[in-house]
C-alpha positions, 0 to 999 in steps of 0.5 A: 587472515594471516600474521605479519611483522612490520620493519621495526619488528612489531607483529600484527595479525590482519583479517577482513572487516565484518562490516565491509569484506573489501576492507581489512583491519590489523591488530598489533601485538608489539615487539616482545618475544611472545608477540608472534605466538600471540599473533598466530593464535589470535589469527588461528582463533578468528579462522576458527570463529569464521568457519563456525559462522559459515557452517552455522550459516549453511544449516540455519534458514536463509531469508530466501528460503523463508520467503519461498516457504511462506508463499508456498504455505499461504498459496497452497492453503488458499490464504493468499489470492493470486492477485496478491501474490502476483502484485508483491512477488515481482518486487520480492524477486527484483528488489527484496531478495537481491538485497536481503535474500542471501542473508541467514535470518540471524544476520537480518538485524535492524542495521541491515533493515536500516541500510536497506530502507535508506538505499530504497528511499534514494532509489529512483522510480522506473517503469518497464517499456518496449515489447514484451520480449525486450522490456527495459526500465525507464527512469521517471522524473517529476515535473521540474526534472528532478528524479522521481524517488521511491515513496515512503509508502512503498518502503513501508510495504516492503518493510511490512513484507519482511516482518510479516515473513519473519513473524510467520517463520517464528510462529510455524517454528522454523526459527526461534526468533528474529532481531526485528521485533519493535523495529520502526517502520517508515511512515507512510506518505500522506496522500489524499486523492480527491474522489471523483465528483458525481459529474466526473463519474457520469462523464466517464460512465457515458464514454465507458464500454459495456463492461466497464459501465457494469464495473463503475456502477457496481463500485459507485452504487455499492462501494465494492473493492475493485479486484478478483475477490469482491468485484470481478467474480461477482455474479447475478446470483449475488443479486436480490432484486426483490429485497433490493440488495447485493450480497458481497463476499469480502476480501480478507482485510480483517472485516466481515466475511460477507456483507449485504448492501442495499441498492438505490432504485436507480441502480436496480433499474440499471442492473435489472436492464443488464440481467435481462440482457444477459438472461437472453443469451444462448449460453447463460452468463453468470458474471455480472461484469463480463466481456463477450461472455467471459470474465474481465481480468482488468480494466486498465485500458478501458478505464484510461480510454473512457477517462480520456474521452471524458475530458478528464486529465487529473489522476482518477484511478478506478479505486477512487469510485469506492472513495466516492461511494464512502464520501457521498454516504458520509456526507448524506448520512448524518451523525450516525452514518459512520458505523453504517458506511463502515459496515457497507465498506467491509471494514473491521472497525469504524476508525478504519473508515475515519482513517482512510476517509478523513476528507469525507468526514467534514460534513459530520464535523459541520453538522456538530458545529451547526448546533453550537448556540450563537453568542447573544448580541453577536450581530449587533457587535459586528454591525457596530464594529462595521459602522465605526470602520465607516466613519473612520474612512470618512474622516480620513477622506475629509482630512485629505 
């Protein structure tokens, strides 16, 4: 910021632009005798305003500090799982905070978040490759060779996190409010993955390692959410062989805290066999899914191996087994299946089930359509139409 005079005698003040510090803007005050005084007064006023803004920025919470406080509160109180923390934290550190972390919360405006969104949607996807001590990002490309960009679903997840942190800070009284209320988030990409067929599940199950077989069976027969909360920590004490049910401690998704899911006779025979195996070991094994007596933390590699040996090349993730459970249950359960399936899955509301498993509700609609009464003489009308068409063809053929 400074005051200058042009060759023709005009006085002007110059300062950096607020939207781009690399550029400058000038304000002119003319040739009048008082022009220099006005220019210098304006310059001093702008310097004082910028100083007050810097002092204010130092006192208020920056977004990085809000994020750290948010995680500290959620993690120490047990309101966020280790898996959720590890799943989101790398993205927060490597993507969100480098772009928005230095901003004081009053400057986290709609314009800033829109700029962030536009930049992210143009960013190419990468995957980390190489040895653990020297991993490097490798850009991904689509089948036609064009860059594979970050999906709208990923960006919407990041926007949700930013808004969640700000709303939490307001609720805790750390900040009086924020400027992103009512922000319209990016629409998620509609991607419906076809669930594995019973034949595909059987093929993978046949090629699976012992611990993966238990994993597949639990998700396929009971619709349990894969992960450390519902599945990986499941113990034999949760299994009730007399009643033929399994007790599931639900993940924190807004649904019931726990739910009891009945099992088929085939499933009970399978789990009873595995239970007897674990009971005969020297050291009692509590976890249903284990590898040599120790809990299993990840099945990513064993799943990929079994899927490859089964000859399945299309994209099928372990979570798709839960989709298969829901799909089969909705298809076989008839009109009243929706609420029961929603309860078995641990959803908070049946409409959540409808939203996630739209492809699986075709059978419910088909059952309703079948009840429509037939139009009278419809078959006769159709037969008459076909006979007329045949006679037309004969006339054309004869004329030729």
